[in-house]
C-alpha positions, 0 to 999 in steps of 0.5 A: 587754570585753577592754580599756579605753583611757584618754587621759591628758593632762598637767593645766594645774595638774600631774599628769595627767588620764585620760578613758576612750574610749567610757565615762564614766570620768574620774580624775586623779592627780599622778604616774603611779604615783598614776594607775595606781592611780586608773585601776584603781580607777575601772574596778573601781567602773564595771564589775561583777566579770564585766564588768571589762576584762582590760587597761587601756591608757593612751595619753599625749597629749604636747602640745608648742608650737614657735614659728618 
């Protein structure tokens, strides 16, 4: 596996939640810097060293509501 993609959403209570696409990996953090560390740790825990992806891609989902 060359890369893994996480969908990152803002949590309702603040901070961020990241879900890996196609894998059962979920992590959360209060800041983007902490999220980077937590995502790396989660990937390292989920995969054996030889199977770890070389790239972790974070897809930031930002939702806005506009009233008319």
